[in-house]
C-alpha positions as CSV (number, residue, x, y, z in Angstrom):
1,X,52.3,141.8,76.6
2,X,54.4,144.7,75.9
3,X,56.6,146.3,78.6
4,X,56.4,149.8,79.5
5,X,60.0,151.9,79.2
6,X,61.9,151.9,82.5
7,X,61.4,155.8,82.8
8,X,57.3,155.1,82.2
9,X,57.4,152.5,84.7
10,X,59.3,154.8,87.1
11,X,56.9,157.3,86.8
12,X,53.9,155.0,86.9
13,X,54.7,154.2,90.1
14,X,55.7,157.9,91.4
15,X,51.9,158.5,89.7
16,X,50.1,156.4,92.3
17,X,47.8,158.4,94.1
18,X,48.8,159.0,97.8
19,X,46.1,157.5,100.3
20,X,45.4,161.1,101.4
21,X,45.4,163.0,98.4
22,X,41.7,162.7,97.0
23,X,39.1,165.4,95.6
24,X,35.6,165.9,97.4
25,X,34.4,163.2,95.2
26,X,36.5,160.4,96.9
27,X,38.3,160.5,93.0
28,X,42.4,159.9,93.5
29,X,44.7,162.7,92.6
30,X,47.9,162.1,90.4
31,X,50.9,163.8,90.1
32,X,53.0,163.6,86.8
33,X,56.1,164.7,85.5
34,X,57.4,163.6,81.7
35,X,59.6,165.5,79.4
36,X,59.1,164.6,75.9
37,X,56.7,161.5,76.4
38,X,55.2,159.5,73.7
39,X,51.3,160.2,74.2
40,X,50.7,156.8,73.6
41,X,52.8,156.0,77.0
42,X,51.2,158.9,78.6
43,X,47.5,157.5,77.5
44,X,48.9,154.0,79.1
45,X,49.7,155.0,82.2
46,X,46.5,156.8,82.6
47,X,44.5,154.1,81.7
48,X,46.4,152.0,84.1
49,X,45.7,154.7,87.1
50,X,42.1,155.2,86.0
51,X,42.0,151.4,85.3
52,X,40.1,152.1,81.9
53,X,40.6,150.0,78.4
54,X,42.0,152.3,76.1
55,X,42.5,152.2,72.3
56,X,44.5,154.5,69.9
57,X,44.1,154.9,66.7
58,X,46.8,154.0,64.3
59,X,49.4,157.0,63.2
60,X,48.3,159.3,66.4
61,X,52.4,160.0,67.3
62,X,52.8,163.2,69.5
63,X,55.7,164.1,72.3
64,X,54.7,166.3,75.3
65,X,56.4,167.5,78.4
66,X,53.5,168.2,81.4
67,X,54.0,168.4,84.8
68,X,51.3,168.4,87.0
69,X,50.6,168.0,91.0
70,X,47.6,166.6,92.2
71,X,45.4,166.5,90.1
72,X,42.2,163.9,88.9
73,X,43.6,161.2,86.2
74,X,40.5,162.3,83.5
75,X,41.3,166.0,83.9
76,X,45.3,165.0,83.0
77,X,43.6,162.9,80.5
78,X,42.3,165.7,78.5
79,X,44.8,167.9,78.9
80,X,47.5,165.5,77.4
81,X,45.0,164.9,74.9
82,X,44.4,168.2,73.7
83,X,48.0,169.8,73.9
84,X,48.7,166.7,70.9
85,X,45.2,168.0,69.1
86,X,44.0,164.5,70.3
87,X,40.2,163.8,71.7
88,X,38.7,160.9,73.2
89,X,35.6,159.3,72.4
90,X,34.1,156.8,75.4
91,X,31.4,153.8,74.3
92,X,31.1,150.6,76.2
93,X,33.9,151.9,78.9
94,X,36.5,151.5,76.1
95,X,38.5,155.1,75.5
96,X,38.7,155.4,72.2
97,X,41.6,158.1,71.1
98,X,41.8,160.0,67.8
99,X,42.7,163.3,66.2
100,X,39.8,165.5,66.7
101,X,39.1,166.3,63.3
102,X,38.5,162.2,62.9
103,X,36.0,162.3,65.7
104,X,34.0,165.2,65.0
105,X,33.9,163.9,61.0
106,X,32.4,160.5,62.7
107,X,30.1,161.9,64.9
108,X,28.3,164.1,61.8
109,X,28.8,161.2,59.9
110,X,26.6,159.1,62.6
111,X,24.2,161.9,62.8
112,X,23.3,162.1,59.2
113,X,23.1,158.3,59.4
114,X,20.3,158.5,61.8
115,X,18.9,161.4,60.4
116,X,18.5,159.2,57.1
117,X,17.4,156.1,59.0
118,X,14.7,158.3,60.9
119,X,13.1,159.2,57.9
120,X,13.5,156.6,56.0
121,X,10.2,154.5,56.9
122,X,6.9,154.2,55.2
123,X,4.7,157.2,54.3
124,X,0.6,157.5,55.3
125,X,-1.8,159.7,54.2
126,X,-4.5,161.3,56.1
127,X,-7.7,163.0,55.4
128,X,-8.9,165.7,57.3
129,X,-12.0,167.1,56.7
130,X,-12.5,170.8,58.0
131,X,-16.1,172.3,59.1
132,X,-14.6,175.8,60.6
133,X,-11.3,177.0,58.5
134,X,-10.3,176.6,55.2
135,X,-8.0,173.9,53.8
136,X,-6.6,176.2,51.4
137,X,-5.6,178.6,54.3
138,X,-4.3,175.6,56.6
139,X,-2.3,173.7,54.0
140,X,0.7,175.9,54.2
141,X,0.8,176.5,57.7
142,X,0.6,172.7,58.4
143,X,3.5,172.0,55.5
144,X,5.9,173.6,58.4
145,X,5.3,171.1,60.3
146,X,6.2,168.2,58.8
147,X,9.4,166.3,57.6
148,X,11.6,166.6,54.5
149,X,9.7,164.1,52.9
150,X,5.9,165.5,54.0
151,X,3.5,167.3,52.1
152,X,0.3,168.7,52.5
153,X,-2.4,168.8,49.4
154,X,-6.1,170.4,50.0
155,X,-9.2,169.6,48.1
156,X,-11.1,173.5,48.5
157,X,-14.2,171.8,46.6
158,X,-14.6,169.7,49.7
159,X,-12.6,171.6,52.4
160,X,-10.1,168.5,52.7
161,X,-6.6,168.2,53.6
162,X,-4.1,165.1,52.6
163,X,-1.2,165.1,55.0
164,X,1.2,162.8,53.7
165,X,4.5,162.5,56.1
166,X,6.7,159.2,57.8
167,X,4.7,157.2,60.1
168,X,5.5,158.2,64.3
């Protein structure tokens, strides 16, 4: 296990909240005073104070100066990360720190993957024989409510709609 630099260790002890300093939700408030501190050390300190696990992406580096008095640790983390152009992603109690552009691209990729997975289900075709409406008039209206893989075909002779779409 690596030890923290002496200055950071001193700040860590100074950042330990006093019993009287707390928010209305009961969360402890911290005070920090850093000059040209590495973001990695700041994140490690806040992980200790906030009692969470942190993973920082490779290649993340930034020096920052901050002076905060009696603020919640999560607010201090947000400000420190934003000032370095970084963001956080929490999954299963682990906070991952990475550049905002990388986190945004990963989130977009996850959304694309979920959309593809949702649309990649078997197709199902149903027949609807209409009595009080014309199939050729309803077909374009129904098409708007289908998935991108869905389709509507009509038979004017039997007044029947053939609706094909992914299974629910």
